C-alpha positions, 0 to 999 in steps of 0.5 A, spaced: 742 432 317 735 435 317 736 443 314 729 445 316 725 442 310 722 448 307 717 444 303 715 440 309 714 446 313 709 449 308 705 442 308 705 443 316 702 449 315 697 447 311 695 441 315 696 445 322 690 450 320 686 444 320 688 442 327 686 443 334 692 447 336 696 453 333 698 451 326 706 450 324 709 457 324 716 456 322 719 459 316 714 465 317 716 472 319 716 474 326 710 479 325 706 474 321 708 469 327 706 474 332 699 475 329 697 467 329 700 466 336 695 471 338 689 469 334 690 462 338 690 465 345 698 466 345 702 471 349 709 473 351 711 471 358 717 469 362 713 468 369 715 467 376 719 462 380 715 456 381 715 449 384 714 442 382 715 436 386 719 439 391 724 443 386 724 450 384 725 453 377 727 460 376 724 462 369 728 468 365 731 471 359 737 467 358 739 468 351 746 465 352 742 458 354 746 452 351 745 445 354 746 438 353 741 433 356 736 428 355 730 430 351 723 426 351 716 428 347 709 428 348 703 427 344 696 425 344 695 426 352 696 433 351 693 435 344 689 441 343 690 443 351 693 450 353 700 451 353 703 455 358 703 461 354 696 460 352 696 457 345 693 450 344 698 444 343 698 441 337 703 435 337 703 435 329 707 442 329 714 443 331 714 446 338 717 444 345 716 445 352 722 447 357 722 449 364 725 456 364 726 459 357 721 465 355 715 463 352 715 463 346 722 462 344 726 459 338 731 453 340 735 449 335 735 442 338 741 437 335 740 429 336 747 428 338 746 420 337 744 421 329 746 428 328 739 431 326 738 438 327 731 442 328 729 449 330 723 449 334 718 454 338 718 453 345 711 455 348 710 450 354 713 448 360 716 442 362 719 436 362 719 435 370 721 427 370 728 424 370 732 430 369 730 431 362 731 438 359 726 439 354 720 435 351 718 436 344 712 435 340 711 428 337 712 431 330 719 434 332 721 427 335 719 423 329 724 428 325 729 428 330 729 420 329 727 418 337 720 418 337 720 410 337 725 410 342 722 415 347 728 419 349 735 422 346 741 425 348 740 432 345 744 439 345 739 445 346 741 452 344 737 458 344 737 462 337 738 469 340 736 474 334 730 469 332 727 469 339 728 477 341 725 478 334 719 474 336 718 477 343 718 484 340 713 482 335 708 480 340 709 486 344 708 490 339 715 493 339 720 494 333 723 487 332 728 490 327 731 494 333 731 488 337 735 484 332 740 489 332 740 489 340 741 482 339 748 483 336 751 488 342 755 485 348 752 482 354 751 486 360 758 485 363 763 491 361 769 487 360 774 492 361 772 493 368 772 485 370 777 483 375 778 476 376 780 473 383 785 467 383 786 467 376 789 472 370 784 477 367 781 474 360 780 478 354 773 478 351 777 475 344 780 469 348 774 465 345 775 460 351 769 457 355 767 457 362 762 454 366 758 459 370 755 456 376 753 462 380 752 469 381 752 473 388 752 480 390 756 478 396 763 476 395 763 471 402 757 467 399 761 467 392 767 464 396 763 459 399 760 457 393 766 456 389 769 451 394 763 446 392 765 447 385 772 446 386 771 438 386 770 439 378 776 443 376 780 449 377 775 455 379 775 463 379 771 468 381 769 474 376 767 481 379 762 484 374 759 491 374 752 490 371 748 497 371 752 500 377 751 493 381 757 489 383 756 481 382 761 476 384 760 470 378 763 463 380 766 460 374 770 453 372 775 454 367 778 456 362 776 450 357 779 450 350 774 445 347 767 446 346 765 439 347 769 438 353 765 444 356 759 441 354 760 434 357 763 438 364 757 442 364 752 436 363 756 433 369 755 439 373 748 440 372 746 433 374 750 434 380 745 439 383 748 446 380 742 446 375 743 454 373 750 452 371 751 455 363 757 456 358 760 463 357 765 464 352 770 470 353 
């Protein structure tokens, strides 16, 4: 398994400085990364919903993001062109394109076909073909072992602390405080959760749920739940988020993470594109 290859990253940075795009930044502190990103025209952004080929994509800060799907890669045709956050794309550095994650954010991508793992900086949008979930730089695809093949089944996980720290550095905030915030609980106050149709789960049960939708109106949540029932046992979780009540439609509980990941992929491929795994 690739373990971030410190020696390689150092060589990549030297080579990147002479390239036509943003140099390799892996291994640098968030502040140092932010300086270079800004020098090359990059900035932090989330963006508004957008439509590609008749399908809407909703960009958001999702620091619990984890997904299994197909990865592709992009190279010469986009080399030295502007990425979605203003940087210049360099196919020889460790970057990636994602349809909804914040730009930039840091993700760990694992090739499930050979076990190789790599950390990448997401700074572009895409891919939009054949339900692929991430588009990786040519060099990244080489290191993950699928550049010749073209695609691979991968697991993509956002790295919460690293992503929040880089965001804070780019916005001129205290990134040490951002890292501390990353360890706090989610926006749900578990003591106020009420589950309809299932037993209440404690925050330490460590079971997996697939959350497929969140609604302010309970009737909409009930209608949505009916569509989800074909995948297994469902429940509606009522959550108080900063004084606003949301009804979250979930599938589960599922004990094994690999089973949850496989079921998530099945659900997403059936049209529930915003579904994600949560743990309680």
